[in-house]
BAZABA-484548 format. One record per residue (C-alpha): x, y, z; residue in three letters. Coordinates in Angstrom, 2 decimals, always signed. Layout:
<atoms>
X/Y/Z/ALA
...
</atoms>
This chain:
<atoms>
+103.71/+96.06/+93.21/MET
+102.62/+98.22/+96.21/LEU
+100.72/+100.52/+93.75/GLY
+98.90/+97.55/+92.13/GLN
+97.80/+96.07/+95.47/TRP
+97.14/+99.19/+97.49/SER
+96.66/+102.11/+95.19/GLY
+99.53/+103.91/+96.92/LEU
+102.36/+105.33/+94.96/SER
+105.92/+106.12/+96.01/VAL
+108.53/+107.87/+93.87/SER
+111.74/+105.89/+93.15/ALA
+113.87/+108.62/+94.73/SER
+111.76/+108.64/+98.03/ARG
+112.03/+104.90/+98.29/LEU
+115.69/+104.98/+97.65/TRP
+116.18/+107.54/+100.30/ASN
+114.06/+105.67/+102.81/TRP
+115.85/+102.50/+102.15/VAL
+119.23/+104.23/+102.61/GLN
+117.95/+105.77/+106.03/LEU
+116.60/+102.42/+107.25/MET
+119.80/+100.63/+106.15/GLY
+121.91/+102.94/+108.13/LYS
+119.64/+102.48/+111.25/GLN
+119.65/+98.74/+110.86/ALA
+123.53/+98.72/+110.52/GLN
+123.71/+100.64/+113.59/SER
+121.49/+98.46/+115.62/GLU
+123.28/+95.36/+114.19/LEU
+126.67/+96.72/+115.34/ASN
+125.27/+97.45/+118.84/ALA
+123.90/+93.95/+119.14/GLN
+127.12/+92.38/+117.93/LEU
+129.08/+94.38/+120.43/SER
+126.60/+93.27/+123.30/ALA
+126.83/+89.65/+122.10/GLN
+130.66/+89.87/+122.22/ALA
+130.38/+90.85/+125.80/LEU
+128.15/+87.97/+126.66/GLY
+124.80/+89.70/+126.72/THR
+121.81/+87.57/+125.86/GLU
+119.86/+89.15/+123.19/LEU
+116.07/+88.86/+122.80/THR
+114.05/+88.65/+119.78/CYS
+111.94/+91.63/+118.53/GLU
+108.21/+90.90/+119.32/PRO
+105.61/+90.88/+116.63/ILE
+102.55/+93.14/+117.25/ASP
+99.39/+91.05/+117.64/ALA
+97.69/+93.23/+114.89/ARG
+100.47/+92.59/+112.44/LEU
+100.45/+88.82/+113.23/ALA
+96.70/+88.66/+112.57/ALA
+96.94/+90.34/+109.05/LEU
+96.26/+87.92/+106.11/PRO
+98.75/+89.61/+103.78/LEU
+102.08/+91.30/+104.22/ALA
+104.68/+92.63/+101.60/ILE
+108.22/+92.20/+102.45/SER
+111.08/+94.18/+100.78/ALA
+114.66/+94.43/+102.25/ASP
+113.38/+92.93/+105.56/GLY
+110.59/+95.49/+106.14/VAL
+107.04/+94.20/+106.46/MET
+104.17/+96.32/+105.04/VAL
+100.75/+95.11/+105.78/PRO
</atoms>
């Protein structure tokens, strides 16, 4: 779909490796946030960059937004 809409191409193995890396980072961040929440720390939402918010189209896969 990304190739059809943007002309970019990504190999399946490169995409798989990227998803695995991002998944490990997300899991690590989630664990840190859950630990902080268990201690009573108030968590803040991640801000959305104004440029991203203004874009008319974004593709989302596995929680990652690509303008």
